[in-house]
Structure formats: structure tokens, C-alpha cells
N, C-alpha and C positions, 0 to 999 in steps of 0.2 A: 504494499499500500504506500502511496506517495504521501510524504509529509506536507500537508497544506500550510501555506503561510497565513499569518494573521493579517486581516484586512482592516481598514478603517471602519468597516461596517460591523466588525466584531466588538468595537468599543462603544461605550455609552457616550453621550454628548459630553458629560463632565470629564470622562477619561480622555476623550479625544482633545478637549480643550486643554487639559493638564499636559498632554504630550506636546501640543502645539506651543504652550508656554515654555516647556522645557527646551524645545527646539529653538525658539526665538531667543531665550536667554543664552543658550549655548552659542548660537551664531553671533550674537552681539558681543559676548565675552571673548570670542576668538578673533574678533576683528581688531585691527590696529586703528589708530585715530585716522590715519589717511584713508583706510578702507571704509571706515564709518562715514567720513565726509563725502567720499566718492559715492557711496551707496545712497546717502540722503540727497545728494545733488541729483543723482539719476532719478530718484523717486519724485523729487520736487519738479524736476524738468518735465517728466511725463505728466504730472498732475497739472502743472501750470500751462505748459505749451499744448497739452493734449485736449484743450477745451473744444467742445462742439456745441454750437448754438449760443444764443444770447443769455440763457439762464446760467450756463456754466461760466461764460465770460463775466457776468455780473458777480458771481460768487468769487472768482479769482480777483476781480477788481476790488471787491470789498476786503478780501484777505490782504491784498497789497496795501490798500489804504490803511487798514488797521496796523499792519506791520510798520510802514513808514511813518504813520501817525502825523506829526506836525511837519515833517519834511516831504510829505507825499506830493504836494503841489510843486515844490522845488524839483523833485525827481521828474515830474511830468515836463516841466519847463526844460530841464536838461535834455531829456529824450527828444522833445520837439526840436530843440536847437540842433542836436546832433543829426537827427533824421532829415531836417531841412538841408543841412550841408551835404548829406549823402544824396538827396534828391537833386540838388543842383549839379552834381557830377554826371548825371545821366541825361541823355538827350531828351528834348521835348517829345520826340516820337516814342521813345521808350517809356516815358512817364504816361503818355496817352494809352499805350498798349497795356501798361500795368493797370491803369484805371478801368479799361475795358474788361480785362480779365477778372478784376474784382467784381464788377457789375454782373458779368456773366455768371460767376460763381454764386452771387447773391440771388440772381434770378433762378438758377437751378435749385438752390436751397429752398427758395420760396415755392417753386413749383412742386418740389418733392414734399414740402410741408403741406401744401394744399391737397396733394394726392393722398397723403397719409390721413388727413383729416376726413376725407371723403369715405374712407373705409372704417 
């Protein structure tokens, strides 16, 4: 007879949660500070840049606003200033092309949203 492995289905919810806690604690304890920073950066990058739709963008905006607190407006001004200088380095044709792409994506998203609402 073949010796069957234990599966997650063999554990109760509490037992599985305890095993997960053990795994998380062990993983974190075994990571160096550099590894931890890289891991957190990857997770935050996915969370912040991986937004889809206005609701998620609002949530990220609120999170950034709360984090930067009193310096949030200054951060926005810095980004706007930097972005304007970047935009000046591309030709007007490229700027127009980028605007058209953005509009096209917005229209596709709106059409997709309308189709989803109909069903």
C-alpha cells in the first residue's frame, strides 16, 4: 500500500492557520534585512502599480495621501514638474499619439464596463 501524504484538506481551519503562521514567521526570520526590503518593495509595487479601475486608484490615492500627510501636495507638485520636463522632451506628434492611446484605452474600458453591466 502506498503511503499517502497529508493534504491541507486533512487539517482543520485552526490547524491550517497555525501552520501558515509558523511558515510566515519562519520565512520572515530567515530573511536578511535586504531580502525583507526587497520583498516588501515587490509587494508594494504590485499593490500600488497593479491598480485596475477608479475605485482601486482612489484607494491607492488615499493611502499615498495618508502616508505623505502634510507633504503630499508638495510631492504632487514635484511629480508634475518632473513630468512636464519629460513631456517637453518628446515631440508634439508623440504627445498626441500618447493622448490618443489613453483615450482609446478609456473608451475600451468604458465599453467593457457597459457590456458587463448589461449582463
